[in-house]
C-alpha positions as CSV (number, residue, x, y, z in Angstrom):
1,M,97.5,-24.2,-2.8
2,R,97.9,-27.4,-0.9
3,L,100.2,-30.3,-1.0
4,H,100.0,-30.1,2.8
5,Q,98.3,-28.0,5.4
6,G,100.8,-25.1,5.2
7,Q,100.3,-24.6,1.5
8,H,96.6,-24.1,1.9
9,V,97.4,-21.7,4.7
10,A,99.7,-19.8,2.3
11,L,96.7,-19.2,0.1
12,R,94.8,-17.8,3.0
13,S,97.8,-15.7,3.9
14,L,97.9,-14.4,0.4
15,L,94.2,-13.4,0.6
16,C,95.0,-11.4,3.7
17,V,98.0,-9.9,2.0
18,L,95.9,-8.7,-0.8
19,L,93.4,-7.2,1.6
20,A,96.2,-5.5,3.5
21,A,97.5,-4.1,0.2
22,A,94.1,-2.4,-0.2
23,V,94.5,-0.5,3.0
24,Q,95.0,3.1,2.2
25,A,98.5,3.8,1.2
26,S,96.8,6.6,-0.7
27,D,93.4,7.3,-2.0
28,V,94.2,5.1,-5.0
29,E,93.5,2.0,-2.9
30,A,90.0,3.1,-2.0
31,W,88.9,2.1,-5.5
32,W,90.0,-1.6,-5.2
33,D,87.8,-4.6,-4.8
34,F,90.1,-7.6,-5.2
35,D,87.1,-9.9,-5.6
36,H,86.0,-8.0,-8.7
37,P,89.1,-6.8,-10.6
38,K,87.0,-6.0,-13.7
39,D,84.8,-3.5,-11.7
40,S,87.9,-2.2,-10.1
41,E,89.5,-1.5,-13.5
42,Q,86.5,0.5,-14.6
43,R,86.6,2.6,-11.4
44,F,90.4,3.2,-11.9
45,R,89.7,4.4,-15.5
46,Q,87.0,6.8,-14.3
47,E,89.5,8.2,-11.8
48,V,92.1,8.5,-14.5
49,A,89.7,10.8,-16.3
50,V,89.3,12.9,-13.2
51,A,93.0,13.1,-12.6
52,E,93.6,14.2,-16.2
53,Q,90.9,16.9,-15.8
54,N,92.7,18.1,-12.7
55,G,96.1,17.9,-14.3
56,D,97.4,15.5,-11.6
57,L,99.9,13.4,-13.6
58,N,101.2,11.6,-10.5
59,E,97.7,10.5,-9.5
60,R,97.1,9.4,-13.0
61,G,100.3,7.4,-13.0
62,E,99.4,5.6,-9.8
63,L,96.0,4.8,-11.1
64,M,97.5,3.4,-14.4
65,S,99.7,1.0,-12.3
66,Q,96.6,-0.3,-10.7
67,I,94.7,-0.7,-14.0
68,A,97.6,-2.9,-15.1
69,R,97.3,-4.9,-11.8
70,A,93.5,-5.3,-12.4
71,Q,94.1,-6.4,-16.0
72,A,96.7,-9.0,-14.8
73,M,94.2,-10.4,-12.2
74,Q,91.8,-10.9,-15.1
75,G,94.4,-12.9,-17.0
76,Q,94.8,-10.1,-19.5
77,F,98.5,-10.1,-19.4
78,K,99.2,-8.6,-22.8
79,A,96.9,-5.7,-22.0
80,A,98.5,-5.3,-18.6
81,Q,102.0,-5.2,-20.1
82,E,100.9,-2.6,-22.7
83,T,99.6,-0.5,-19.8
84,L,102.8,-0.8,-17.9
85,D,104.9,-0.1,-21.0
86,Q,102.9,3.1,-21.6
87,L,103.4,4.1,-18.0
88,Q,107.1,3.4,-18.1
89,Q,107.6,6.0,-20.8
90,E,106.1,8.6,-18.5
91,L,108.1,7.7,-15.3
92,P,110.9,10.3,-15.7
93,K,108.5,13.2,-15.2
94,L,106.6,11.6,-12.4
95,A,107.1,11.3,-8.6
96,P,109.1,8.3,-7.2
97,I,105.9,6.7,-5.8
98,V,104.7,6.1,-9.3
99,S,108.0,4.4,-10.2
100,V,107.7,2.2,-7.1
101,R,104.2,1.2,-8.0
102,F,105.2,0.5,-11.6
103,T,108.1,-1.7,-10.5
104,L,105.9,-3.7,-8.0
105,E,103.2,-4.3,-10.6
106,Q,105.7,-5.4,-13.2
107,G,107.0,-7.9,-10.7
108,R,103.6,-9.2,-9.7
109,M,102.7,-9.8,-13.3
110,I,105.9,-11.6,-14.0
111,Q,105.3,-13.8,-10.9
112,A,101.8,-14.5,-12.1
113,L,103.2,-15.7,-15.4
114,G,105.4,-18.2,-13.5
115,D,108.8,-16.6,-13.3
116,P,109.4,-16.0,-9.5
117,K,113.2,-15.5,-9.9
118,R,112.8,-12.7,-12.4
119,A,109.9,-11.3,-10.3
120,W,112.2,-11.2,-7.3
121,R,114.6,-8.9,-9.1
122,W,111.7,-6.4,-9.8
123,Y,110.6,-6.6,-6.2
124,H,114.1,-5.9,-5.0
125,A,114.4,-2.9,-7.3
126,A,111.1,-1.7,-5.9
127,L,112.4,-2.1,-2.3
128,Q,115.6,-0.2,-3.0
129,L,113.6,2.6,-4.7
130,A,111.1,2.7,-1.8
131,Q,113.8,2.8,0.8
132,K,115.6,5.6,-1.1
133,N,112.5,7.7,-1.1
134,K,111.3,6.7,2.4
135,L,108.1,5.1,1.2
136,D,107.9,2.5,4.0
137,F,104.4,1.2,3.0
138,F,105.7,0.2,-0.4
139,A,109.0,-1.1,1.0
140,I,106.9,-3.5,3.1
141,D,104.9,-4.5,0.1
142,A,108.1,-5.2,-1.8
143,M,109.5,-7.4,1.0
144,H,106.3,-9.4,1.4
145,M,106.3,-10.0,-2.3
146,M,109.9,-11.1,-2.2
147,A,109.0,-13.5,0.5
148,L,106.3,-15.0,-1.8
149,T,109.0,-15.9,-4.3
150,E,111.1,-17.7,-1.6
151,K,110.7,-20.8,0.5
152,G,111.6,-21.8,4.1
153,Q,114.0,-19.6,6.0
154,A,114.5,-17.1,3.2
155,A,110.7,-16.4,3.0
156,L,110.6,-16.2,6.8
157,D,113.5,-13.7,7.0
158,W,111.8,-11.3,4.5
159,N,108.5,-11.5,6.3
160,L,110.3,-10.8,9.6
161,K,112.1,-7.8,8.1
162,A,108.8,-6.5,6.7
163,A,107.1,-6.9,10.1
164,A,109.9,-5.1,11.9
165,L,109.5,-2.1,9.5
166,A,105.8,-2.1,9.9
167,E,106.1,-2.2,13.7
168,H,108.6,0.7,13.9
169,S,107.8,2.9,10.9
170,D,106.3,6.4,11.4
171,A,104.7,6.3,7.9
172,A,101.0,6.5,7.7
173,N,99.3,3.1,7.5
174,A,102.6,1.1,7.5
175,D,101.3,-0.9,10.5
176,D,98.2,-1.9,8.4
177,W,100.4,-4.7,7.1
178,L,100.9,-6.4,10.5
179,G,97.8,-8.7,10.4
180,S,99.0,-10.2,7.2
181,L,102.6,-10.3,8.1
182,Y,102.1,-12.0,11.5
183,N,99.9,-14.5,9.7
184,N,102.6,-15.2,7.1
185,V,105.3,-15.6,9.8
186,G,103.1,-17.9,11.8
187,W,102.6,-20.3,8.9
188,L,106.2,-20.2,7.8
189,Y,107.2,-21.3,11.3
190,Y,104.5,-24.0,10.9
191,D,106.2,-25.2,7.8
192,L,109.5,-25.3,9.7
193,K,107.7,-27.4,12.4
194,D,108.3,-24.8,15.1
195,Y,104.7,-25.0,16.4
196,D,105.2,-22.8,19.5
197,K,106.5,-19.8,17.5
198,S,103.8,-20.5,14.9
199,L,101.1,-20.3,17.5
200,A,102.6,-17.1,19.0
201,Y,102.5,-15.3,15.7
202,L,99.1,-16.6,14.7
203,K,97.8,-15.3,18.0
204,R,99.4,-11.9,17.1
205,A,97.6,-12.0,13.8
206,Q,94.3,-12.8,15.5
207,A,94.7,-10.0,18.0
208,W,95.5,-7.5,15.2
209,H,92.3,-8.5,13.3
210,E,90.3,-8.3,16.5
211,A,91.6,-4.8,17.2
212,H,90.9,-3.7,13.6
213,G,87.4,-5.1,13.3
214,S,88.2,-7.5,10.5
215,D,85.5,-9.8,9.3
216,R,86.5,-12.9,7.3
217,P,90.2,-12.4,7.8
218,L,89.5,-12.7,11.5
219,L,87.7,-16.0,11.0
220,I,90.7,-17.3,9.1
221,A,93.1,-16.1,11.8
222,R,91.0,-17.9,14.5
223,W,91.1,-21.1,12.4
224,G,94.9,-20.9,12.3
225,V,95.2,-20.4,16.1
226,A,92.8,-23.3,16.8
227,K,94.7,-25.6,14.4
228,L,98.0,-24.8,16.2
229,L,96.3,-25.3,19.6
230,R,95.4,-28.8,18.5
231,L,98.9,-29.5,17.4
232,T,100.4,-28.2,20.6
233,G,98.2,-30.4,22.8
234,E,95.0,-28.3,23.5
235,S,92.6,-30.3,21.3
236,A,89.5,-29.7,23.4
237,K,90.0,-25.9,23.3
238,A,90.8,-26.1,19.6
239,L,87.7,-28.1,18.9
240,A,85.4,-25.6,20.7
241,I,86.9,-22.8,18.6
242,Q,86.4,-24.7,15.3
243,L,82.8,-25.5,16.1
244,D,82.2,-21.8,16.8
245,L,83.8,-21.0,13.5
246,E,81.5,-23.5,11.8
247,R,78.6,-21.4,13.1
248,A,80.3,-18.2,12.1
249,W,80.8,-19.2,8.5
250,K,77.2,-20.3,8.3
251,Q,76.1,-16.9,9.4
252,H,78.1,-15.6,6.4
253,G,76.0,-17.9,4.2
254,T,78.8,-20.3,3.4
255,E,80.7,-23.3,4.6
256,D,84.4,-23.8,5.1
257,G,85.7,-27.3,4.3
258,F,88.9,-26.6,6.2
259,V,87.0,-25.8,9.3
260,Y,85.1,-29.1,8.9
261,E,88.4,-30.9,8.5
262,E,89.8,-29.4,11.7
263,V,86.6,-30.3,13.6
264,A,87.0,-33.8,12.4
265,E,90.7,-33.9,13.5
266,G,89.6,-32.5,16.9
267,Y,86.9,-35.1,17.4
268,F,89.3,-37.8,16.3
269,T,91.9,-36.6,18.8
270,E,89.3,-36.6,21.5
271,G,88.3,-40.2,20.7
272,N,84.9,-39.5,19.1
273,I,85.3,-41.5,15.9
274,D,81.7,-41.3,14.8
275,K,81.7,-37.5,14.9
276,A,85.1,-37.4,13.3
277,R,83.8,-39.5,10.4
278,E,80.8,-37.2,10.0
279,Y,83.0,-34.1,9.7
280,Y,85.5,-35.8,7.4
281,S,82.5,-36.5,5.1
282,K,81.4,-32.8,5.3
283,A,84.9,-31.6,4.6
284,Y,85.2,-33.9,1.6
285,E,81.8,-32.8,0.3
286,V,82.7,-29.1,0.4
287,M,86.3,-29.3,-0.7
288,S,85.8,-31.8,-3.5
289,K,83.8,-29.0,-5.3
290,D,86.9,-26.8,-5.3
291,T,88.3,-27.5,-8.8
292,W,91.6,-25.7,-8.0
293,L,92.2,-28.0,-5.0
294,A,91.0,-31.1,-6.9
295,Q,93.5,-30.5,-9.6
296,R,96.5,-29.7,-7.4
297,D,96.0,-31.9,-4.4
298,P,93.9,-35.0,-5.2
299,A,95.7,-36.9,-2.5
300,H,94.3,-34.6,0.2
301,L,90.8,-35.2,-1.0
302,A,91.4,-38.9,-1.2
303,R,92.5,-38.9,2.4
304,L,89.3,-37.1,3.5
305,K,87.2,-39.5,1.5
306,K,89.0,-42.5,3.0
307,L,88.6,-41.2,6.6
308,A,84.9,-40.4,6.0
309,N,84.2,-44.0,5.0
310,Q,86.4,-46.0,7.4
């Protein structure tokens, strides 16, 4: 997701959003593993059987909505729609939370199929239903999904509204969204070239993840703060953070090409051209293996290759 830096960050933001969405709005979320939707689907089906044995139709309905989500994440859109259609027939006899979940998942699937305007209408309907029934966690979910269908100021406004609700809601777990929302707001300010506000919100995101013991999302948050520190004139401090992140990712058994790129940018800003060239080369080596990135932003990879060889 990258025609420029902010678009890659949007992908990282989306990852954090998905993780936030897994934080317990109810016990249903405990069965999610977003990295393995097929396994998640099987767990949801097992729990559906338990809910049916217990006669808990609302729990069953919530689980069915997440089965549809897992199916869509596997690209099984026809099966996902069939699951949602089945659930829709049952909604009149179920609790409002099931209708909200159904409406959100219908929107998410439509957005995945490439129709964000139509998805927005589903998200807005979910928002209205959640607000009517005082389901703040899902109202926040709906607003952050609406933001993902928008650009620029409109996307920023929806994220700010979602963050304000998360900050002030008395609903259980509503504030679990804040790490993701602060991250989103920070990068939207970045896209608007308001780097001071961007840095302020990215620092909030980092603080949230530090307070909640996040793992990889914290590394991503620190990367964002360091990038903005470089852009706001603190290149030496930024470089030190990125070098520490290089070590942290290796401890996780992996490499992050975007960290390498920022290390290169830091060395370049500090005047160490040889080290910059070395890290541009590392960035290109890692990022060129990303087929998604290679297909959507070959110019970015070409830039890295050029800088590595000049």
